C-alpha atoms as a printed R data frame, in Angstrom:
    type eleno elety resid chain resno       x       y       z
1   ATOM     1    CA   MET     A     1  18.168  15.080 -15.720
2   ATOM     2    CA   PRO     A     2  18.397  13.226 -18.609
3   ATOM     3    CA   GLN     A     3  16.135  13.644 -21.591
4   ATOM     4    CA   GLU     A     4  16.859   9.468 -22.269
5   ATOM     5    CA   ILE     A     5  16.461   6.880 -20.375
6   ATOM     6    CA   ASP     A     6  16.013   2.994 -20.535
7   ATOM     7    CA   ILE     A     7  14.153   2.226 -17.459
8   ATOM     8    CA   ALA     A     8  12.482   4.801 -15.682
9   ATOM     9    CA   ILE     A     9  10.787   3.596 -12.118
10  ATOM    10    CA   VAL     A    10   7.857   5.258 -11.130
11  ATOM    11    CA   GLY     A    11   7.618   6.021  -7.728
12  ATOM    12    CA   ALA     A    12   9.880   5.261  -4.893
13  ATOM    13    CA   GLY     A    13   8.370   3.372  -2.168
14  ATOM    14    CA   MET     A    14   8.840   0.090  -0.879
15  ATOM    15    CA   GLN     A    15   8.172  -1.766  -3.914
16  ATOM    16    CA   ALA     A    16  10.463   0.421  -6.083
17  ATOM    17    CA   LEU     A    17  13.619  -0.550  -3.534
18  ATOM    18    CA   THR     A    18  13.118  -4.207  -3.425
19  ATOM    19    CA   LEU     A    19  13.257  -3.851  -7.470
20  ATOM    20    CA   VAL     A    20  16.107  -2.130  -7.768
21  ATOM    21    CA   ALA     A    21  17.906  -4.198  -5.016
22  ATOM    22    CA   HIS     A    22  17.222  -7.227  -6.603
23  ATOM    23    CA   LEU     A    23  18.246  -5.860  -9.921
24  ATOM    24    CA   LEU     A    24  21.150  -4.598  -9.125
25  ATOM    25    CA   GLN     A    25  21.970  -7.875  -7.375
26  ATOM    26    CA   LYS     A    26  21.628  -9.521 -10.507
27  ATOM    27    CA   ARG     A    27  23.419  -7.073 -13.167
28  ATOM    28    CA   GLU     A    28  25.466  -4.522 -11.031
29  ATOM    29    CA   LYS     A    29  26.012  -2.616 -14.637
30  ATOM    30    CA   MET     A    30  22.302  -1.758 -14.728
31  ATOM    31    CA   ARG     A    31  22.893   1.387 -12.492
32  ATOM    32    CA   ASN     A    32  23.120   3.802 -14.698
33  ATOM    33    CA   ARG     A    33  20.233   2.511 -16.882
34  ATOM    34    CA   PHE     A    34  17.671   3.496 -14.360
35  ATOM    35    CA   ARG     A    35  15.925   6.522 -12.518
36  ATOM    36    CA   VAL     A    36  13.435   6.469 -10.191
37  ATOM    37    CA   PHE     A    37  11.001   9.737 -10.512
38  ATOM    38    CA   ASP     A    38   9.250  10.884  -7.308
39  ATOM    39    CA   PRO     A    39   7.538  13.504  -6.120
40  ATOM    40    CA   SER     A    40   9.470  13.721  -2.762
41  ATOM    41    CA   GLY     A    41  12.751  13.024  -4.250
42  ATOM    42    CA   ASN     A    42  13.447  10.349  -1.859
43  ATOM    43    CA   TRP     A    43  12.926   6.785  -0.972
44  ATOM    44    CA   ILE     A    44  10.387   5.166   0.852
45  ATOM    45    CA   GLN     A    45   9.042   9.136   2.123
46  ATOM    46    CA   GLN     A    46   5.834   8.135   1.861
47  ATOM    47    CA   TRP     A    47   5.946   4.808   4.403
48  ATOM    48    CA   ASN     A    48   8.104   6.649   6.343
49  ATOM    49    CA   HIS     A    49   5.310   9.490   7.137
50  ATOM    50    CA   GLN     A    50   2.333   6.627   7.401
51  ATOM    51    CA   PHE     A    51   4.306   5.002   9.928
52  ATOM    52    CA   ALA     A    52   5.050   7.916  11.985
53  ATOM    53    CA   ALA     A    53   1.522   9.883  11.694
54  ATOM    54    CA   TYR     A    54  -0.182   6.558  12.719
55  ATOM    55    CA   GLU     A    55   2.486   6.240  15.384
56  ATOM    56    CA   ILE     A    56   2.869   2.496  14.487
57  ATOM    57    CA   PRO     A    57   5.516   0.812  16.473
58  ATOM    58    CA   HIS     A    58   6.113  -2.243  14.293
59  ATOM    59    CA   LEU     A    59   5.320  -4.038  11.324
60  ATOM    60    CA   ARG     A    60   2.780  -6.628  10.542
61  ATOM    61    CA   SER     A    61   5.233  -8.600   8.425
62  ATOM    62    CA   PRO     A    62   8.105 -10.393  10.221
63  ATOM    63    CA   ALA     A    63  11.899  -9.924   9.451
64  ATOM    64    CA   ALA     A    64  12.227 -12.220   6.606
65  ATOM    65    CA   HIS     A    65   9.781  -9.122   4.560
66  ATOM    66    CA   HIS     A    66  12.458  -6.588   3.603
67  ATOM    67    CA   PRO     A    67  13.789  -4.875   0.213
68  ATOM    68    CA   ASP     A    68  17.441  -6.337   0.221
69  ATOM    69    CA   PRO     A    69  18.079  -9.603  -2.104
70  ATOM    70    CA   ASP     A    70  19.286 -11.415   1.293
71  ATOM    71    CA   SER     A    71  16.856 -12.553   3.212
72  ATOM    72    CA   PHE     A    72  19.048 -12.794   6.100
73  ATOM    73    CA   ALA     A    73  19.946  -9.157   6.216
74  ATOM    74    CA   LEU     A    74  17.354  -7.710   8.529
75  ATOM    75    CA   ARG     A    75  18.167 -10.371  11.211
76  ATOM    76    CA   ARG     A    76  21.675  -9.465  10.960
77  ATOM    77    CA   PHE     A    77  21.132  -5.707  11.211
78  ATOM    78    CA   ALA     A    78  19.282  -6.037  14.176
79  ATOM    79    CA   GLU     A    79  21.973  -8.241  15.883
80  ATOM    80    CA   SER     A    80  22.958  -5.600  18.231
81  ATOM    81    CA   ARG     A    81  19.161  -4.326  18.929
82  ATOM    82    CA   PRO     A    82  17.325  -7.382  19.426
83  ATOM    83    CA   ASN     A    83  14.866  -5.678  21.545
84  ATOM    84    CA   GLN     A    84  13.496  -3.785  18.444
85  ATOM    85    CA   LEU     A    85  12.266  -7.622  16.890
86  ATOM    86    CA   PHE     A    86   9.119  -8.039  18.618
87  ATOM    87    CA   PRO     A    87   6.644 -11.132  19.312
88  ATOM    88    CA   PRO     A    88   5.484 -13.551  18.206
89  ATOM    89    CA   TYR     A    89   7.371 -13.713  14.758
90  ATOM    90    CA   ASP     A    90  10.384 -11.046  15.168
91  ATOM    91    CA   LEU     A    91   8.217  -8.115  13.854
92  ATOM    92    CA   PRO     A    92  10.425  -5.479  12.948
93  ATOM    93    CA   GLY     A    93   9.772  -1.910  15.062
94  ATOM    94    CA   THR     A    94   9.577   1.220  12.920
95  ATOM    95    CA   ALA     A    95  12.565   2.621  13.999
96  ATOM    96    CA   LEU     A    96  14.825  -0.243  13.542
97  ATOM    97    CA   TYR     A    97  13.121  -0.848   9.808
98  ATOM    98    CA   GLU     A    98  13.410   2.866   8.610
99  ATOM    99    CA   SER     A    99  17.324   2.452   9.366
100 ATOM   100    CA   PHE     A   100  17.843  -0.866   7.755
101 ATOM   101    CA   CYS     A   101  16.695   0.362   4.832
102 ATOM   102    CA   GLN     A   102  18.764   3.402   4.913
103 ATOM   103    CA   ASP     A   103  21.311   0.898   5.542
104 ATOM   104    CA   VAL     A   104  20.313  -0.911   2.181
105 ATOM   105    CA   ILE     A   105  20.049   2.341   0.158
106 ATOM   106    CA   ARG     A   106  23.509   3.313   1.255
107 ATOM   107    CA   ARG     A   107  25.239  -0.330   0.646
108 ATOM   108    CA   TRP     A   108  23.613  -0.267  -3.304
109 ATOM   109    CA   GLN     A   109  24.558   3.200  -3.364
110 ATOM   110    CA   LEU     A   110  21.247   4.461  -4.447
111 ATOM   111    CA   GLN     A   111  20.845   7.979  -2.606
112 ATOM   112    CA   GLU     A   112  21.415   9.636  -6.148
113 ATOM   113    CA   CYS     A   113  18.847   7.217  -8.099
114 ATOM   114    CA   VAL     A   114  15.585   9.278  -7.031
115 ATOM   115    CA   ILE     A   115  14.568  12.018  -9.463
116 ATOM   116    CA   SER     A   116  12.303  14.731  -7.783
117 ATOM   117    CA   ALA     A   117   9.738  14.856 -10.061
118 ATOM   118    CA   SER     A   118   6.185  13.765 -10.250
119 ATOM   119    CA   ILE     A   119   4.860  12.246 -13.545
120 ATOM   120    CA   VAL     A   120   1.369  13.571 -14.414
121 ATOM   121    CA   ARG     A   121   1.301  11.882 -18.005
122 ATOM   122    CA   ILE     A   122   2.524   8.513 -19.733
123 ATOM   123    CA   GLU     A   123   2.257   8.760 -23.359
124 ATOM   124    CA   PRO     A   124   3.214   5.839 -25.538
125 ATOM   125    CA   LEU     A   125   4.952   6.211 -28.582
126 ATOM   126    CA   ALA     A   126   6.701   3.483 -31.163
127 ATOM   127    CA   GLN     A   127   8.858   1.594 -29.354
128 ATOM   128    CA   ARG     A   128   9.041   4.006 -26.322
129 ATOM   129    CA   PHE     A   129   7.496   5.911 -23.477
130 ATOM   130    CA   ARG     A   130   7.137   9.890 -23.027
131 ATOM   131    CA   LEU     A   131   6.948  10.857 -19.439
132 ATOM   132    CA   TRP     A   132   5.505  14.141 -18.736
133 ATOM   133    CA   LEU     A   133   6.458  15.805 -15.860
134 ATOM   134    CA   ARG     A   134   4.548  18.295 -13.598
135 ATOM   135    CA   ASP     A   135   6.742  21.461 -14.911
136 ATOM   136    CA   GLY     A   136   5.940  20.666 -18.416
137 ATOM   137    CA   ARG     A   137   9.533  19.161 -19.007
138 ATOM   138    CA   THR     A   138   9.574  15.445 -20.868
139 ATOM   139    CA   VAL     A   139  11.676  12.360 -20.978
140 ATOM   140    CA   LEU     A   140  12.012   9.439 -22.931
141 ATOM   141    CA   ALA     A   141  12.355   6.092 -21.827
142 ATOM   142    CA   ARG     A   142  12.270   2.672 -23.401
143 ATOM   143    CA   ARG     A   143  10.506   0.890 -20.473
144 ATOM   144    CA   VAL     A   144   8.531   2.295 -17.750
145 ATOM   145    CA   ILE     A   145   7.690   0.254 -14.558
146 ATOM   146    CA   MET     A   146   4.645   1.473 -12.074
147 ATOM   147    CA   ALA     A   147   5.500   1.076  -8.848
148 ATOM   148    CA   THR     A   148   3.139   3.671  -6.994
149 ATOM   149    CA   GLY     A   149   1.235   1.834  -4.861
150 ATOM   150    CA   SER     A   150  -1.350   3.471  -7.026
151 ATOM   151    CA   ALA     A   151  -4.754   2.474  -5.079
152 ATOM   152    CA   VAL     A   152  -8.292   4.575  -4.963
153 ATOM   153    CA   THR     A   153  -9.509   6.076  -1.793
154 ATOM   154    CA   GLN     A   154 -12.920   3.883  -0.540
155 ATOM   155    CA   VAL     A   155 -15.700   6.348   0.656
156 ATOM   156    CA   PRO     A   156 -18.997   5.489   2.081
157 ATOM   157    CA   SER     A   157 -21.690   6.113  -0.391
158 ATOM   158    CA   TRP     A   158 -23.337   7.934   2.928
159 ATOM   159    CA   VAL     A   159 -20.242  10.805   2.793
160 ATOM   160    CA   ASN     A   160 -21.326  11.639  -0.704
161 ATOM   161    CA   GLN     A   161 -24.859  12.128   0.394
162 ATOM   162    CA   ILE     A   162 -23.973  14.773   3.343
163 ATOM   163    CA   SER     A   163 -25.847  17.697   2.019
164 ATOM   164    CA   THR     A   164 -24.558  19.939   5.429
165 ATOM   165    CA   VAL     A   165 -21.608  22.592   5.071
166 ATOM   166    CA   TYR     A   166 -19.228  21.141   7.477
167 ATOM   167    CA   PRO     A   167 -15.320  22.082   8.553
168 ATOM   168    CA   ASP     A   168 -12.684  20.155   6.579
169 ATOM   169    CA   ASP     A   169 -10.920  18.585   9.348
170 ATOM   170    CA   ARG     A   170 -14.074  16.929  10.518
171 ATOM   171    CA   LEU     A   171 -14.632  14.330   8.452
172 ATOM   172    CA   VAL     A   172 -11.361  13.095   7.216
173 ATOM   173    CA   HIS     A   173 -10.071   9.752   5.526
174 ATOM   174    CA   SER     A   174  -7.575   8.339   7.218
175 ATOM   175    CA   LYS     A   175  -4.546   9.279   4.666
176 ATOM   176    CA   ALA     A   176  -4.932  12.284   5.400
177 ATOM   177    CA   ILE     A   177  -4.251  11.771   9.252
178 ATOM   178    CA   ASP     A   178  -1.618  12.943  11.269
179 ATOM   179    CA   LEU     A   179  -1.732  12.111  14.802
180 ATOM   180    CA   ARG     A   180   1.182  14.058  16.246
181 ATOM   181    CA   LEU     A   181  -0.392  17.212  14.822
182 ATOM   182    CA   LEU     A   182  -3.653  16.722  16.811
183 ATOM   183    CA   LYS     A   183  -5.377  17.659  19.940
184 ATOM   184    CA   LEU     A   184  -8.225  15.829  20.840
185 ATOM   185    CA   THR     A   185  -8.742  15.885  24.878
186 ATOM   186    CA   GLY     A   186 -12.257  15.577  25.304
187 ATOM   187    CA   ASP     A   187 -13.123  15.017  21.562
188 ATOM   188    CA   ARG     A   188 -15.841  12.336  20.758
189 ATOM   189    CA   ILE     A   189 -14.585  10.353  17.486
190 ATOM   190    CA   LEU     A   190 -16.272   8.249  15.378
191 ATOM   191    CA   ILE     A   191 -13.603   5.999  13.249
192 ATOM   192    CA   VAL     A   192 -14.928   4.047  10.710
193 ATOM   193    CA   GLY     A   193 -13.481   0.812   9.614
194 ATOM   194    CA   GLY     A   194 -12.575  -2.409  10.976
195 ATOM   195    CA   GLY     A   195  -8.760  -2.932   9.620
196 ATOM   196    CA   LEU     A   196  -5.776  -2.124  11.565
197 ATOM   197    CA   THR     A   197  -5.647   1.305  10.448
198 ATOM   198    CA   SER     A   198  -8.201   1.912  12.453
199 ATOM   199    CA   GLY     A   199  -6.734   0.236  15.362
200 ATOM   200    CA   HIS     A   200  -3.771   2.539  15.333
201 ATOM   201    CA   LEU     A   201  -6.220   5.800  14.698
202 ATOM   202    CA   ALA     A   202  -8.317   5.013  17.949
203 ATOM   203    CA   ILE     A   203  -5.079   3.947  20.467
204 ATOM   204    CA   GLY     A   204  -3.775   7.345  19.197
205 ATOM   205    CA   ALA     A   205  -6.802   9.134  19.803
206 ATOM   206    CA   VAL     A   206  -7.489   7.304  22.754
207 ATOM   207    CA   ASN     A   207  -3.911   8.478  24.285
208 ATOM   208    CA   ARG     A   208  -5.175  12.131  23.546
209 ATOM   209    CA   GLY     A   209  -7.506  12.111  25.686
210 ATOM   210    CA   ALA     A   210 -10.416  11.969  22.988
211 ATOM   211    CA   GLN     A   211 -13.340   8.866  23.339
212 ATOM   212    CA   VAL     A   212 -13.719   6.574  20.839
213 ATOM   213    CA   SER     A   213 -16.203   4.707  18.700
214 ATOM   214    CA   LEU     A   214 -15.157   2.083  16.571
215 ATOM   215    CA   MET     A   215 -17.574   1.210  13.959
216 ATOM   216    CA   SER     A   216 -17.560  -1.305  11.536
217 ATOM   217    CA   ARG     A   217 -19.482  -3.263   9.230
218 ATOM   218    CA   ARG     A   218 -18.926  -6.948  11.094
219 ATOM   219    CA   SER     A   219 -17.215  -7.804  13.435
220 ATOM   220    CA   LEU     A   220 -13.605  -7.279  13.798
221 ATOM   221    CA   TYR     A   221 -11.398 -10.120  12.737
222 ATOM   222    CA   GLU     A   222  -8.608 -11.113  14.671
223 ATOM   223    CA   LYS     A   223  -5.310 -12.455  12.535
224 ATOM   224    CA   LEU     A   224  -1.512 -12.003  12.633
225 ATOM   225    CA   PHE     A   225  -1.158 -11.205   8.828
226 ATOM   226    CA   ASP     A   226  -2.650  -9.402   6.115
227 ATOM   227    CA   ALA     A   227  -3.239 -13.166   4.437
228 ATOM   228    CA   ASP     A   228  -2.437 -16.706   5.369
229 ATOM   229    CA   PRO     A   229   1.657 -16.791   5.393
230 ATOM   230    CA   GLY     A   230   1.640 -19.806   2.917
231 ATOM   231    CA   TRP     A   231   0.764 -17.041   0.260
232 ATOM   232    CA   THR     A   232   4.318 -16.330   0.209
233 ATOM   233    CA   ARG     A   233   5.240 -19.609  -0.426
234 ATOM   234    CA   PRO     A   234   4.702 -22.355  -3.126
235 ATOM   235    CA   LYS     A   235   2.347 -23.724  -0.374
236 ATOM   236    CA   HIS     A   236  -0.849 -21.878  -1.770
237 ATOM   237    CA   LEU     A   237   0.885 -20.034  -5.172
238 ATOM   238    CA   LYS     A   238   1.774 -23.475  -7.157
239 ATOM   239    CA   GLY     A   239  -2.717 -23.752  -7.078
240 ATOM   240    CA   PHE     A   240  -2.731 -19.752  -7.649
241 ATOM   241    CA   TYR     A   241  -0.870 -19.895 -10.688
242 ATOM   242    CA   ARG     A   242  -2.296 -23.322 -11.745
243 ATOM   243    CA   GLU     A   243  -5.460 -21.877 -11.901
244 ATOM   244    CA   PRO     A   244  -6.537 -20.560 -15.948
245 ATOM   245    CA   ASP     A   245  -9.429 -18.486 -15.092
246 ATOM   246    CA   TRP     A   246  -8.620 -15.000 -14.031
247 ATOM   247    CA   PHE     A   247 -11.553 -14.107 -12.367
248 ATOM   248    CA   VAL     A   248 -11.553 -17.480  -9.978
249 ATOM   249    CA   ARG     A   249  -7.735 -15.621  -9.136
250 ATOM   250    CA   TRP     A   250  -9.572 -12.613  -8.345
251 ATOM   251    CA   GLN     A   251 -11.926 -14.490  -5.946
252 ATOM   252    CA   MET     A   252  -8.962 -16.599  -4.180
253 ATOM   253    CA   ILE     A   253  -7.446 -13.248  -3.775
254 ATOM   254    CA   GLN     A   254 -10.071 -11.651  -2.518
255 ATOM   255    CA   GLN     A   255 -10.798 -15.073   0.164
256 ATOM   256    CA   ALA     A   256  -7.220 -14.981   0.968
257 ATOM   257    CA   ARG     A   257  -6.996 -11.069   2.392
258 ATOM   258    CA   ASN     A   258 -10.615 -11.289   3.579
259 ATOM   259    CA   GLY     A   259 -10.708  -7.556   3.780
260 ATOM   260    CA   GLY     A   260  -9.543  -5.328   7.216
261 ATOM   261    CA   SER     A   261  -8.052  -7.101  10.371
262 ATOM   262    CA   MET     A   262  -7.093  -6.691  13.414
263 ATOM   263    CA   THR     A   263  -3.563  -7.987  15.120
264 ATOM   264    CA   PRO     A   264  -4.252  -9.762  18.390
265 ATOM   265    CA   ALA     A   265  -1.533  -7.248  19.800
266 ATOM   266    CA   MET     A   266  -4.230  -4.825  18.832
267 ATOM   267    CA   MET     A   267  -7.203  -6.051  19.644
268 ATOM   268    CA   THR     A   268  -5.344  -6.575  23.435
269 ATOM   269    CA   GLN     A   269  -4.772  -2.938  23.069
270 ATOM   270    CA   LEU     A   270  -8.575  -1.926  21.769
271 ATOM   271    CA   ARG     A   271 -10.192  -3.972  24.692
272 ATOM   272    CA   ARG     A   272  -8.317  -2.475  27.465
273 ATOM   273    CA   ALA     A   273  -9.232   1.106  26.145
274 ATOM   274    CA   ARG     A   274 -13.074  -0.568  26.502
275 ATOM   275    CA   HIS     A   275 -12.313  -1.557  29.794
276 ATOM   276    CA   GLY     A   276 -10.776   1.766  30.591
277 ATOM   277    CA   GLY     A   277 -14.075   3.727  29.222
278 ATOM   278    CA   LYS     A   278 -12.683   5.606  26.560
279 ATOM   279    CA   LEU     A   279 -13.085   3.464  23.312
280 ATOM   280    CA   THR     A   280 -17.020   1.753  22.308
281 ATOM   281    CA   PHE     A   281 -17.446  -1.006  19.786
282 ATOM   282    CA   TYR     A   282 -20.269  -1.156  17.158
283 ATOM   283    CA   PRO     A   283 -19.989  -4.147  15.248
284 ATOM   284    CA   ASN     A   284 -22.411  -5.322  12.596
285 ATOM   285    CA   CYS     A   285 -23.421  -1.495  12.280
286 ATOM   286    CA   GLN     A   286 -23.433   0.767   8.437
287 ATOM   287    CA   ILE     A   287 -24.396   4.604   9.104
288 ATOM   288    CA   ALA     A   288 -27.572   5.403   7.293
289 ATOM   289    CA   GLN     A   289 -26.859   8.852   7.389
290 ATOM   290    CA   ALA     A   290 -24.617  11.941   8.494
291 ATOM   291    CA   SER     A   291 -25.558  15.822   9.228
292 ATOM   292    CA   TRP     A   292 -23.421  18.287  10.642
293 ATOM   293    CA   ASN     A   293 -25.233  20.954  12.741
294 ATOM   294    CA   GLY     A   294 -22.775  23.752  12.789
295 ATOM   295    CA   GLN     A   295 -20.865  22.054  16.275
296 ATOM   296    CA   HIS     A   296 -21.389  18.230  15.999
297 ATOM   297    CA   TRP     A   297 -22.094  15.329  13.780
298 ATOM   298    CA   LYS     A   298 -25.482  13.735  14.141
299 ATOM   299    CA   VAL     A   299 -24.880  10.115  13.318
300 ATOM   300    CA   VAL     A   300 -27.807   7.976  12.228
301 ATOM   301    CA   CYS     A   301 -27.271   4.026  11.858
302 ATOM   302    CA   GLU     A   302 -29.101   1.559   9.575
303 ATOM   303    CA   ASP     A   303 -30.253  -0.394  13.291
304 ATOM   304    CA   GLY     A   304 -31.671   3.018  14.312
305 ATOM   305    CA   ILE     A   305 -29.176   4.167  16.666
306 ATOM   306    CA   VAL     A   306 -28.247   7.968  16.929
307 ATOM   307    CA   GLN     A   307 -24.874   9.190  18.157
308 ATOM   308    CA   GLU     A   308 -22.912  12.755  18.540
309 ATOM   309    CA   TYR     A   309 -19.482  13.171  17.493
310 ATOM   310    CA   ASP     A   310 -17.161  16.370  17.000
311 ATOM   311    CA   ARG     A   311 -15.042  14.107  14.440
312 ATOM   312    CA   ILE     A   312 -15.401  11.259  11.549
313 ATOM   313    CA   TRP     A   313 -12.167   9.570  10.573
314 ATOM   314    CA   LEU     A   314 -12.532   7.187   7.759
315 ATOM   315    CA   ALA     A   315 -10.298   3.997   8.062
316 ATOM   316    CA   THR     A   316 -12.336   2.624   4.914
317 ATOM   317    CA   GLY     A   317  -9.362   1.611   2.841
318 ATOM   318    CA   THR     A   318  -8.283   1.710  -0.716
319 ATOM   319    CA   ARG     A   319  -9.237  -0.779  -3.723
320 ATOM   320    CA   PHE     A   320  -7.040  -1.212  -6.817
321 ATOM   321    CA   ASP     A   321  -8.570   0.100 -10.093
322 ATOM   322    CA   VAL     A   322  -6.681   0.149 -13.701
323 ATOM   323    CA   THR     A   323  -8.905   2.413 -15.053
324 ATOM   324    CA   GLN     A   324  -8.726   4.959 -11.983
325 ATOM   325    CA   ASP     A   325  -5.335   5.489 -12.827
326 ATOM   326    CA   PRO     A   326  -4.735   8.717 -14.755
327 ATOM   327    CA   LEU     A   327  -0.915   7.660 -15.590
328 ATOM   328    CA   LEU     A   328  -2.127   4.589 -17.353
329 ATOM   329    CA   ALA     A   329  -5.449   6.297 -19.092
330 ATOM   330    CA   GLU     A   330  -3.405   6.827 -22.512
331 ATOM   331    CA   MET     A   331  -2.188   3.069 -22.300
332 ATOM   332    CA   LEU     A   332  -5.546   1.736 -21.954
333 ATOM   333    CA   GLU     A   333  -6.456   3.622 -24.965
334 ATOM   334    CA   ALA     A   334  -3.211   2.592 -26.982
335 ATOM   335    CA   TYR     A   335  -2.833  -0.944 -25.523
336 ATOM   336    CA   PRO     A   336  -6.213  -2.346 -24.700
337 ATOM   337    CA   ILE     A   337  -6.159  -5.143 -21.981
338 ATOM   338    CA   GLN     A   338  -8.659  -7.621 -20.370
339 ATOM   339    CA   ILE     A   339  -9.478  -6.251 -16.679
340 ATOM   340    CA   VAL     A   340 -10.613  -8.644 -14.150
341 ATOM   341    CA   ASN     A   341 -12.620  -6.272 -11.299
342 ATOM   342    CA   GLY     A   342 -10.146  -3.579 -11.950
343 ATOM   343    CA   LEU     A   343  -6.894  -5.417 -12.019
344 ATOM   344    CA   PRO     A   344  -5.326  -6.028 -15.102
345 ATOM   345    CA   VAL     A   345  -4.090  -9.439 -16.794
346 ATOM   346    CA   LEU     A   346  -0.768  -9.091 -17.551
347 ATOM   347    CA   ASP     A   347   2.368 -11.367 -18.894
348 ATOM   348    CA   PRO     A   348   4.132 -13.402 -16.808
349 ATOM   349    CA   CYS     A   349   6.994 -10.687 -16.369
350 ATOM   350    CA   LEU     A   350   4.367  -8.142 -15.100
351 ATOM   351    CA   ARG     A   351   4.132  -6.466 -18.517
352 ATOM   352    CA   TRP     A   352   1.360  -4.965 -20.347
353 ATOM   353    CA   ALA     A   353   0.093  -6.619 -23.171
354 ATOM   354    CA   SER     A   354   2.474  -5.754 -26.381
355 ATOM   355    CA   SER     A   355   4.438  -2.938 -24.649
356 ATOM   356    CA   GLU     A   356   7.418  -2.594 -22.387
357 ATOM   357    CA   LEU     A   357   5.694  -0.827 -19.500
358 ATOM   358    CA   TYR     A   358   5.235  -3.462 -16.165
359 ATOM   359    CA   VAL     A   359   3.362  -2.833 -13.148
360 ATOM   360    CA   MET     A   360   4.239  -4.230  -9.642
361 ATOM   361    CA   GLY     A   361   2.096  -3.705  -6.511
362 ATOM   362    CA   GLY     A   362  -1.800  -4.111  -5.709
363 ATOM   363    CA   LEU     A   363  -2.816  -3.975  -9.782
364 ATOM   364    CA   ALA     A   364  -0.728  -6.935 -10.375
365 ATOM   365    CA   ALA     A   365  -2.394  -8.975  -7.974
366 ATOM   366    CA   LEU     A   366  -3.828 -11.489 -10.687
367 ATOM   367    CA   GLN     A   367  -0.187 -12.520 -11.357
368 ATOM   368    CA   VAL     A   368   1.614 -11.654  -7.886
369 ATOM   369    CA   GLY     A   369  -1.229 -13.167  -5.430
370 ATOM   370    CA   PRO     A   370  -3.094 -11.628  -2.709
371 ATOM   371    CA   THR     A   371   0.085 -10.144  -1.495
372 ATOM   372    CA   ALA     A   372   0.808  -7.976  -4.036
373 ATOM   373    CA   ARG     A   373   0.956  -4.908  -2.294
374 ATOM   374    CA   ASN     A   374   2.607  -5.732   0.186
375 ATOM   375    CA   ILE     A   375   6.557  -6.155   0.962
376 ATOM   376    CA   SER     A   376   6.729  -9.989   0.162
377 ATOM   377    CA   GLY     A   377   4.581  -9.251  -3.008
378 ATOM   378    CA   ALA     A   378   7.735  -6.907  -3.869
379 ATOM   379    CA   MET     A   379   9.951  -9.821  -3.772
380 ATOM   380    CA   LEU     A   380   7.922 -11.905  -5.783
381 ATOM   381    CA   ALA     A   381   7.278  -9.042  -8.495
382 ATOM   382    CA   SER     A   382  11.457  -8.471  -8.412
383 ATOM   383    CA   ASP     A   383  11.945 -12.384  -9.028
384 ATOM   384    CA   ARG     A   384   9.248 -12.088 -12.114
385 ATOM   385    CA   MET     A   385  10.399  -8.570 -13.629
386 ATOM   386    CA   VAL     A   386  14.829  -8.901 -12.950
387 ATOM   387    CA   PRO     A   387  15.103 -11.711 -15.744
388 ATOM   388    CA   THR     A   388  13.453  -9.543 -17.964
389 ATOM   389    CA   LEU     A   389  14.879  -6.201 -17.446
390 ATOM   390    CA   ILE     A   390  18.038  -7.851 -17.589
391 ATOM   391    CA   LYS     A   391  17.565 -10.125 -21.045
392 ATOM   392    CA   PRO     A   392  14.321  -8.895 -22.390
393 ATOM   393    CA   ARG     A   393  14.173 -11.595 -25.261
394 ATOM   394    CA   THR     A   394  15.603 -14.618 -23.314
395 ATOM   395    CA   ALA     A   395  13.203 -13.913 -20.679
396 ATOM   396    CA   LEU     A   396   9.761 -13.796 -22.688
397 ATOM   397    CA   GLY     A   397   9.971 -17.909 -22.656
398 ATOM   398    CA   ARG     A   398   9.575 -17.869 -18.610
399 ATOM   399    CA   LYS     A   399   6.989 -20.449 -17.311
400 ATOM   400    CA   ILE     A   400   5.451 -18.206 -14.861
401 ATOM   401    CA   ALA     A   401   1.746 -17.772 -14.538
């Protein structure tokens, strides 16, 4: 591992892979100037694990959204297996997409770019950064790119009010669930949340013989994508970028995403499970309290409904808050920055004010837009960052809001 590098990329997920492919497409000689740090030592390890753990058959994004700079690369890759593109908009199958990403890694010769290391501290110095690894080693970097997808797990308030001791596996957040490892025959499972993750978990549990209740604080909302496809094109982005008020931009992001939602295909599966007597919907329902009696959960809802369950799964999502990311604590102190409801106000190239630290993913939403956390957002972010990384001085004059 080098002791000093030009660009350190923290995280080897889809955001980082997209950025690196776009960077090399523009400037091949940048290859030896960056390294990627990830505890797994592999590209998109967490991405692949989550899709496998939830048994997700295909992506929600269409075939045009992928890490390769060539927008048609995935469609060409899929020509020999068209049955792995799903309607209505050629949604790539999980196996197809994983194979394609491995092909991207191979074609761009990225296999050796990832260093198996966990960054635990980013220390800003004069003109550079010191990255502290979990094993005590350090690396100096002139520029740092945060591509960790750092999000804070959302846990309902009633969870922290549970006074009884319960087994760890009887109340878990969706991030800790791997359907492949569970035997659920006869279990009564309460899944809290109304997003697509709760749908995947519900179908996975039903397929394993469980009796599932799906409880959400509003009626299940059905739409094809996380946000209108217009948010990946100038249709909506022009108005977003012209908006000078950062709080108004934040409101636009909330309105565009509008919380968790189900795809029409997932709703069809859920309704089929309900008609089969394996699933019950509890919309517009919030839990007041829960207690473990040694054998099962007793759950009391605000409307007075009382139910008993063997397991509770929280599919309550995550949120982005720069003040809660421990890696950015010293940056906040050394380089104070405007923050709007957890999101930092970055410069047009997604750079932290007065520094050479860049941010991708959900934390860059005020600049990138509502899809910042998605694959399409990684593509938009790469368009902003690559010119700056190649020619730091000339890129300062770019006029992207």
